[in-house]
C-alpha positions in Angstrom: -29.6 -16.1 -0.8 -28.2 -14.3 -3.8 -28.7 -10.6 -2.0 -26.6 -12.1 1.0 -24.1 -13.3 -1.5 -23.7 -10.1 -3.0 -23.8 -8.2 0.3 -20.8 -10.2 1.3 -18.9 -10.1 -1.9 -19.3 -6.1 -1.6 -17.6 -6.2 1.7 -14.7 -8.3 0.5 -14.3 -6.2 -2.7 -14.3 -3.0 -0.4 -11.5 -4.6 1.8 -9.5 -5.5 -1.1 -9.9 -2.4 -3.1 -10.3 0.4 -0.3 -6.6 0.8 0.0 -6.6 1.9 -3.6 -9.4 4.4 -3.0 -12.0 2.1 -4.7 -15.3 2.2 -2.9 -17.8 -0.7 -3.3 -21.5 -0.7 -2.1 -24.7 -2.5 -3.0 -28.2 -1.2 -3.3 -30.7 -3.4 -1.8 -34.0 -2.2 -2.9 -37.5 -3.3 -1.8 -40.5 -3.2 -4.0 -40.1 -0.7 -6.7 -43.0 0.2 -9.0 -42.2 -0.6 -12.7 -43.9 -2.1 -15.6 -42.0 -5.6 -15.1 -45.2 -7.6 -14.2 -47.1 -6.2 -17.1 -44.3 -6.5 -19.6 -42.4 -9.7 -18.3 -45.1 -11.6 -16.5 -48.1 -10.7 -18.6 -49.8 -9.3 -15.6 -52.8 -6.9 -16.2 -52.3 -3.3 -15.3 -55.3 -3.4 -12.8 -53.5 -6.6 -11.2 -50.2 -5.1 -11.0 -51.5 -2.0 -9.2 -53.5 -4.3 -6.8 -50.2 -6.2 -5.8 -48.4 -2.9 -5.5 -51.2 -1.8 -3.2 -50.8 -4.8 -1.2 -46.9 -4.3 -0.8 -47.6 -0.6 0.0 -49.9 -1.6 2.9 -47.0 -3.6 4.3 -44.5 -0.7 4.3 -44.0 1.8 7.1 -43.9 4.4 4.5 -47.3 3.7 3.0 -46.1 3.3 -0.6 -43.7 1.1 -2.6 -40.6 2.8 -4.2 -40.3 4.4 -7.5 -37.3 4.0 -9.8 -36.1 7.5 -8.8 -35.8 6.3 -5.1 -33.3 4.0 -6.2 -31.5 6.1 -8.6 -31.0 8.8 -5.8 -29.3 6.3 -3.7 -27.0 5.4 -6.5 -26.4 9.1 -7.2 -25.7 9.7 -3.4 -23.2 6.8 -3.3 -21.2 8.3 -6.5 -20.8 11.7 -4.7 -18.1 13.1 -2.5 -20.7 13.0 0.3 -20.3 9.3 0.4 -16.6 9.4 0.0 -16.1 7.6 3.4 -18.9 4.9 2.6 -17.7 1.4 1.4 -18.6 -2.1 2.0 -22.2 -0.9 2.6 -25.4 -2.7 2.0 -27.6 0.5 1.1 -31.3 -0.6 1.8 -33.9 1.4 -0.1 -37.1 -0.3 0.9 -39.0 2.4 3.0 -38.8 0.3 6.0 -40.4 -2.7 4.8 -40.3 -6.1 6.6 -41.7 -8.4 4.2 -42.3 -11.9 5.4 
């Protein structure tokens, strides 16, 4: 629900600020391999790797994302190459359709 709210908020901000030359976009990442489960949820590295492997099996790309995958999407949106992109919900999830 919160992602849907941010997506709509982004579209509203883009409509309001677009005439001033300000772009607004969101990045919607899928599973990204970080140390979150280990550091915050106190899950062992082995269990964390197992959970990421399960997510990778559900992804058409055959892997979960890396932090750099998301960073490159952010970088793209900050360049002139994306100068006509606004109100966009940029999905970086490797095509995952998690149920």
